[in-house]
Each structure stands twice: as C-alpha cells, then as structure tokens.
N, C-alpha and C positions, 0 to 999 in steps of 0.2 A: 240546318241549311248550310250547304257548302259555300265556299267563298265565291264561286262562280254562279251559284243559284240565284234565281230571280223570284220575286214575289209571285209571279204568275205560275211558277212551278210548285208552289206550296199547296198542300192539301189541308182541308179543315182540321184533319186529325193531327197535323203538325203544330197547330196553334194551341195555346193554353185554353182550356174550356171550363166554364163554371159548372156546378152540379146540375143534373138534369132538371131538378125541381126549379132551380133559379132560372134556367133557360125557358121553362114553361111559363113561369110567372112573367118574365120579360115579354114574351110573345103575347100572353093573354092581356097584359096591360095596354098593349097597342090596339086592342079591340074595344070599340065604343060600348058594346052591349054586354060586356062581361060583368058579373055581379061580384060583390064582396064575398059572398058565400063560396062562389066558385074559386076565387083566388085563395081563400083560406083553405079550401080543400086541397088545392095543388100544393101549397106550402107545407101543410101538415103531413104530406107524404115523406118529407125529409125532416126527421126530428131535430137534427143538428141545426138546420136552417131555421126551423121554428123557434128553437130555444134562443138562437142568436138574435133573431128579429125581436123577440120579446125583451131580451136583455137590453138591446139598444134603445127600444122605444121607451123604456123606463129610466134611461139615463138623463142627467140634467141637460144634455144637449137638446132634447126635445121639450123639456120644461113642462111636462104634463102635471096637472095638479093631483091626479089620482093614479094609483098603480094599475096598470093594465094586466089582467089575469089571463086572457085568452087571445089567441091569434085573430079570431074573427072580430073581437073587439078592437084589436090593434088596427086591422085593415079598415074597419069602419071609421076609426078616428083619423088615421093617416090619410086615407084616400088612395086612389089608384096611382096617381102620379108620384106621391112621396114614397109609396111602397116600391114602385119601380126603381126610383132613385136609390133607395136603401138597399134593395137587392143588388143593384148594379155595383154599389160601393163594396158590398160584401164579396161579390163575384170577383171584382178586381183585386181585392185584398187577398183572396184565397187562390186565385188562378195560378200564381207562380209561388211555389213553396219557398220558405226562407233559405233552404240549403240547395235549391234547384240550380243555382248558378255559382259554382265555386269561385271564390276570389272577388265576388261582387258584394259591396257593402249595401245590402238591401235595406238596412235600417236608415241609411242616409237617403236612399231613393224614396222611401215612404215619407220621410221627414219633408223632403222637397215637394212631393206630391200633395201631402196634406197642407203644406203652406200655400200651394197654388189653389187648392180647394177652398180653404178658409179665406184667402184673398179674394177669390171670385165671389164668394158669398157676401163678403163685406162691401164689394163694389156693386152688387146687384141693385140696391135701391137707387144708385146714381143714374142707371139707365132703365129703371122700372122693369127689372127682370125678376123671375122667381128665384129666391135665394137658394132653395134646395136644388133646383135645376143647375144653377151656377156652381154650387158646391160639387155636385156629381160630375159635371163636365170638367171642372178643375182637377178633380181626382183622376179623371180618365185621360186628360189631354196629353200627358207624356207617357202613358202606359205602353205605347208603341216602342219606346226606347227599351223598357224592361223586356219586352217580347224579343227585340233584336238581340239582346244579350242572352236570352233564353235559347234562341235559335243558334247563336254563335257564342257559346260560353268561353271559347278561347280568346275572345276579344275583351274579357272582363278587365284586363290590364289598362284599358283606356278609360275606365269609368271615372277615375279621379280627375283626369284631364278634361273630359267632357263636362263634368259637373262644375268645374271652375270657370267655364266659358259663359259669356252672355248668350241669350237665346238664339240670336242670329248666327253667331260664330259656332255655337254648338250644332245647329242645323247643318251648316256647311261641313263641319267635322264628321257628323254622322254619315253624310253622303260620301265623304272621302274614305272612311273606314269600312262602312258596311255596303256601300253602293245604293243604299236606301236611307230614308229618314223615318222618324217615328210617326210623322203624319201619313206616310204611305202605309205603314203597318196598321195604324188605328183605323184607317179607312177599310182595310181588308177585314180587320177584326169586327168592325161594326156590322158588316154583312154577315159574318159567320155567327155572331151572337144575336142577330136580329134586332139590333138597336134601332130606335126611331130614326127615320130618315133625316129629320132636321138635325138631330144630335150628331149623327155620323158625318153630315156635311160640314158642320161647324168644327168638329174635331179635326177634320182633314184639311181645313183651310185657315186655322187660327194664326198661322204665320203670315198670311197674305189676305187679311180681311178686306182691304180696300180694292184689291184686284178681283176677288171672287164675286160671282153673281149671287148675291144673298138678298133676301127681303130685309126689312128694317129690324124685325125682332132677332133674326139670325145674325145680322151684322152687329147688333148690340152685344149679343152673347159672345160673338167672335172677338170683339174688341175687349170685352171683359177678360176673356181667356188670355189674350195677348198681354194685357196689363198685368194680370196675375202672374204670368210667366216671368215678367221683368221684376215684379215685386219679390218673387222668390229669389231671383238672381242677386238682389241686394245682399242677401244673407249667404249665398253659396258661391258667387263668382269671385274671382281673384281681384279684379279691378272694380272695387265697390264704388269708388268715387264717380267714375264715368257712367256706371250702370245706374246709380242713384239719379244723376242728372237726366239721363234718358228716360227713366221711369217717371220722374216728375213731369217731364214734357208730355209723355204719353197720357198720363192721368189728367193733365190739364186739357189736352186736345180732345180726348175721347170722353172723359167723364166730367169735365168742367170743374175739376178740383184745384184749389189753390195750394200753395206750399204748406200752409198750416193744416189744412184738411188731410193732405197726404200724410203728414207727420202723425196726426191723430190716428189715422187708419193703421199705419205701420206699428204704432205703439201698442195697439191692442192685439196684434197678431199672435204674440206669444201665449197670452191667456186663452185666446180662442182656439189655438192649436192644441193646447193641453186638454181642453174640454172635448174637442173632436177626437183626439187620439184615444182618450179614455173610452169614449162611446163606441168607437170602431174596434177597440181591443188592440190598438197599435202602440208599441213602445217607442217613444222618441226621447232623445236626450233633452236636458234642460235647455230651453231656447234662449239665445242671446237677445237682450233688449235692443230695440231699435236705437235708443239713445246711445248705447255702447257702440253700436255700429257707426253711428254718426261721429262719436268721439274718435274712434279709430281712424275713420276716413279723414277727419280734420287733421289728426296727427300726421297721417301720410301726406296730406296736401301741404301741411306746413313743412314737412321734410323735403317734399318735392320742390316747394318754393325756395327753401334754403339752398337745395342743390342747384336749382335754376340760377339763383343769385350768385352762387359760387362759380357756376359755369360762365355766367355773364361777366363776372369780374375777371376770370381767367381769359375769356375771349377778348375782353378789352385790353388786358395786359399783352396778350399775343398780338393783337392788332397794332398796339403801340410799338411792340418789338419789330413787327413786320414793317411798319412805316419807317422806323429808325433804320433798319437794315436796307430797306428800299432806297431811302435817302442817301445812305452811305454808298450803296451800289450805283445809284444814279451819279453821285459825285465821281466815283471811280470811272464809270463809263464815259462821263463827260471829259475827264482828264485823258482817258484813252483816245477819245475822238479828237481831242486837241492835238495829241501826239501824232495821230494818223494824218491830220490835216497839215502838220508841220513837215511830214514826209513828202507832201505834194509840192510841186515846183512853185517857186515864188512868182507872183505876177510880174511880167515884164512890160515893156512899152507896147503900145497898140500896133506898131509896125512889125513886131516879132511874128514870124511866120507860123508859129504853132500855138494853138489854143486848146485847152482841155477843160472838162467839167465832170465832176463825180458827185452823184446823188445816192445816198445809202438808203436801202430799204429798212434797215434797222439802225440802231445807234452807231454800231461799228460796221465798217464796210470791208468786204472781201475783195473789192475792186481797187485798182490804183493806176495812176499814170505818172509819168515823169519825163522830163527833158532837161538837158543842160548843154551848154556850149563848150566845145573842146577848144584847145588853144589855137588850132588852125582855122577856127570859125565854123567848122561843121557842127551840126547839132545832133546829139544822141537823144533818142526818144523811145518810149515804150508805153504800152497799155496792157494791163494784165487783169486776170480774173481768177481768184482762188476758189476752188470747189467748196461748196457749203457756205454757211453764214455764221455770224456770231463771233465769239471770242477766238475759237480755234482759227477760223478764217482770217480774223484780224491780225493774229500773231504771225501767221504764215505770210500774210501780206506785208507786214513790217519787215520780216526777215528778207523776203524776196526783193522788196523795194530797196533795202539797204545794200544788198549784194549787188544789184544792178547799178546803183549810184556809185558805189565804191570801186567795184571791179571795172566799170565802164570807163573810168578815168584813165585806166592803164591798158585795157584791151579794146582796141578800136576796130575790131572786126566782129560784127553782130553774131555771126555763126559760132565763133569761138567763145564769145562772151556767154551766150546761152548754154553752151556745153559746160562751161565752168559752173554757172549757176545751177544747172541741172544736177551735176555731180554733188554739189554742196547740199542741195535739197534732198537728194536720195539718201544721204548719210543719216539724216535725222527725220526721215519721213514717218509720219504717224497717221493712224486712222484712215489710211488709203487716200489721203488728200493729195491734190496736184494743182498745178497752176497753168492756165492757158495764157500765152503771151505773144504779142506781136511787137517786135522791137527792130530798130534800125538806125541808120545814120543818114541825115539829110544834109546835102551840101548846097546852101543857097546860091553859091557862085555858079554852079553848073546845073542846078535843079535836079541832080541825081539823088535817088533814094535807094539805098541798099538795105534790105530788111529780111527778117525771118518771121514766118507766121507759125508759131508752135501751138497748134490746136485751137486757135482763136477763130471767131467768125471772120469771113473774108474782109479785107480792106476794100473800100470802094473809091475808085478814081473817077471824078467828074471832070470832064474836059468839054469846053464849049463846042457845040456842034458835033460831038461824038457820043457814041453809046457808052454807058457806064461800064467800066472795067472792074471786075472782081479779082482780087489777088487772094487766092485760096491758101489754106494751110499747107506748109511744106514739111511738117514733122508733127510728132505727137507732143502732148503737153509736157511741161517740166515736172520733175519729181516722181516719175513713174519708173523709168529704167536708167541706171547709170550708164555712162559712156555712149549715150544716144547721140547720133549726128543730127545737126540742125542746119540743113542746107539753105543757102540764100535763095530767095525768089528772084525772078528776072528783074534787072534794074528798071526802075521807073524814073522817067524824067518829067518833072513838073514845069510846064510852061506857065507864063503869066495867066492868072485867073483860073488855073487848074486847082482843084481841091482834092486832097486825099483824106478820106474819113476812116478812122479806126473806131471800133466800138466793142463793148462787151455784149454777151448774149442777152443781158437784161434789156437791151434796146430792141432786139428782134423778137424776143419772147414777151414783150410788154403788151398792154392792152390800151387802145385809144377810147374804149367805152366799156363800162362795167358789164360783165357777162358776155362781151363780144368775143371775137376771135383774136388770136395772137397776131401781132402786126406782121411778123415774118420779114424776110430779106427784101422782098419786092415792095412791101408796104413801107419799110424804112426808106427805101430809095425814093418813093413818091413823097414821103414826108420831108426828106432832105431837099428834094427838088422844089417843094412848095415854099421852103424858107431860104432858098439859095441866094436871094438878093439881099438878105440881111448881112450886117457886119458879122465877122466870125463869132465873136463872143455872144452877140445877141442871137445869132442863129442857134448856137448850142443851147442857150437858155430857152429859146422858143421850142426846140425839139423836146427837151425834157419836160417843159411845162405841159405839153400835150399829154404826157403820161400821168403827170401829177393831178391834172384836173379830171382825168378819166376815172381815177380810183383814189379813195382816201388813204389806201395803203399800197405801196409799191410791192410787186411780187418778187422783185429782185433788184440788186444794185444796178444802176445805170451809169456807165462811163463812156464818154465820147471824146475823141480828139480830132482836130482838124489841122491839116498841114496845107498851107497855101503856097502856090507857085508865085514867085515874085519876079518882077522885071529885072533882067540882068544887065549890068553895065557893059 
C-alpha cells in the first residue's frame, strides 16, 4: 500500500490470508447445520493444521484429562465455537511471518497481543461472556496494526513509539502516520476472512464502545476488549502511572471491580500468558510481575513528587525575590514620581490667574506643565507632552521641564526659548522620541498672551458671548529637527472672564464611558462648557474626574491648564 493509497483500493490478495483449510473451517463453523465429521474432514486436508490443532488441544491450556488422539475426537470435545476460535488464533499467528516486516519487533507485538487476549479471558466472567471468545477477540483486536506495518514496511521505525503510547494516543498516532487505524483494517480483514458478523463489529468498534450501536452482549465484549487494551498498556506504555489510574477506573466502571480485584487480576497475568504462549507455540520473554510494575511506578511517582516539591520551593523563592524586587522598584518609582511632582509649579494663592492639573496614566508621567513669574510681573507658562509612556518619557519630561524653567528666566521670547530647547533635545534625542509643547508669556497688566504651539492640540479661548476660538499649532514638535523655527501665534488678549485652556492629547483622546467613542475636540469643548461656572481649580478637577470615573485605567496622561483673564486697573 503506497502512502497515498486508501483501504478502498486494496484487493483481498493484498491482505494476509490464512491457509485455505482454515478459511473453509471458519466459514463452515458459521453454518448451523455443519457436522463434526464434516469439520474434521475439512481440517484433515491440511496435515500441518491438523497436527497443530491436536498439539494445542493436548496442552495444559485446555486442561483435558485424557489425551486426544484424533481430530474428529478433538472436534467433538471442543465443539464448533471453540474450534473456530482456535483456528482463528492459529490463522492470526501464521498470517504474517516472523521476518515479513524488516525492522519490526514481532515478538513484542505478539507479547502485547497475547497479554490482551489473556486479559480479556480473565475479564470474561465479570460480564458473563465466553472466555474463549474473549481470548480470541483479544488476540485479534490489534491485528490490524500488524497488517498496517505489513502493507507499509517502511513505517516499521515507528513501532517502538506506537507501542509506548496508551491506546487512545496510539490510535491517533496511527491515523497520523498511516492515514488509517488498526480498527479500519480489522473491519476489512473480517470481511475478507469471513469472520462472524458480531465479532467483526466488536473488533471495529472497541475504541468507541459507548457510541457504537451494539446489543448488550456485543457491548459487554467491546468493553472487555477496551479494558484489556488498557491492561496491556500498563506493561508496555511509557507513562505507566497515568495508564494504571485510567485502567482501574475503566475496570471499576465497566466490570465493577475494586482496586484489590484489579490487582489480583493483573498479578496472575504473567503465569496465564506463559501458559497461553506455550499452547500457541509463541515465544515470549519472561514477563514482569505486576508488583514490580507497581514498585517502579511508585518510585517514579515519588521522584515526580520530589521534583514537584523542589519546583514548588524554587517557585516560592522566585516569588519572594520577585516581590522583593517589585517592592524596591515600587519604592524607586515612588521616589521618581515625587521628583516629577517637585518639578511642577508650587501652588500659589487663589487669585493667581493660572491653574494646572496633571494626572498620570502610569506611575510616571510623560506630561508636564509649568509657570513662573518674571521680574516684570509677566508670567511664563507651558504645557507639554512627551511621546510614549514610562521611564523614558519621564526622563525626557524632566529634562525638558528643567530646560524650560532654567532658560526661560533669561530668554523672554517664547519663540527663541523653544528654538534653544529644541536644539538641546536634538543633540541627545534617542528612540525617536519628541515633545509637543505649547508655551508663552501672559501679561496680566495688558491681558496679552504671546505663545507658540509646537505640535500640541489647539488651545481653546472661551469668551463670554463669543464662539470658542482654537489656536492651532504653528510648528512641529520639539526634538525632531535642529534649528527648526518656532513662530509665534497671533497675540491673544484676555478680557475679564475670558479663559484660555491648554491641554495634552490625553484629554481629547480620552473616554467618558468604557467602550465608548473618544471624546475629541468638540466633546472636550462641551465638557469644558458644562463645568465653566466652577472655580478654576474645581473645574479642572471636575473635568479629569469625568475621565477617571469612566474607566478604571486611564489610556493616557491627562494635563490641563487654565489661564483666566483678570480685571485690569
């Protein structure tokens, strides 16, 4: 069978076949009116089959008190059903020669098959089934796997892997490697050999007993085969501990056996296998005792438990180290936050015309604002937003804020001040970071505001009885290109009760309800208008509170500044 071949393309001649006399006996046994004499006559046509049947009948496996001398006597003693089963066992044994599949350990295959057969025979009384029928079915149930290797001998390299798997995992692996499973093949073989319909159905469904449409007797036999398959896996599978647990559960559910009864059954497997192997002329290695399997499984379980305890201890130590480092980091971040807050302007009296508020999305903020009074009474102000978040943004924020505060005391022209700051930032710019900033000088005596908007959202001027005026950006952000000009926007004059609002993009890109739409510039204008009657500081807190109550976590830092127009003398 080629890799692409399907079972439907196989011919009967492609499959292993028993001797002609064996086939005739199998078919004759399915007839109700066939006589023992007729069956003896068919068998005697094959001297090899006759001799083998007489040899097996006289072995301790059958436990007859007197030696049987003739085949006709054997057929009379055994009966049609047992004869059929015996011929089936011999046919399976001889269908694939020992050296027919190079590289395949056929001895290991027959050892596993014999263990399934003996297990099935031992389980038969639990569900009131015929022990010989169960033995035969157990010997046949995985014969399809041997046929798959017979048809695809180049796949023999996978035998050891398949044998080490539990029954369900092996079934999936067969499908993966061959495109078919042993149950598919045994169903086809049952038709080719003329096996009884009930036996063929059970062999084809023994991995899905509960889903298949079976009568009670067939379902019982199916469950016995499934349990026998898992009993064999206790001895052949790699993960014996989990297989043992699953097998005990199956035997309890299907056969009503408790743990002690399961142990007793498994303990006599080795002796029963040697007896059956001798009768069928099969050579198997000395069988491991179930108690040894249990001891080995317990050792592995103890080793796994020790490894688990060691892993648990290491995990506990790692978690303690993590908590320690987290606490140290938290302490450092708290100190960094305190330093950031120290860079913000000190609170002045309530009559001071400028108010500001900064709320960080994370522990460290990339936004900042500042204002300070010059010697002539004018007030320098700024509001800025560093691209990104976290430590890098916080460090750049600290640098930019310090440059503004230091240089602003000597450069009283906002356009020139931003040009100097931009050149300084460009010298040490990293990771493509930049700073948007709106900065200017407010003269309370004249109400004049001279400012530069370097890539920041527009400032909004609210004047009683007038439309809101937006002061758009006049240049690109800081830190992108050196020697960039930063032209002033048109002068703004604040009359009494006029308010100029500056804000970072966290205000326009925030959400007033979880899962809703971004507020946007128009939404922010409405929000400002709805809180306009509040005192400046209260108003800023009310605006930010709207964002905080909408979401447990802010999406971005939010910074807002308000410059009030005051009455002039």
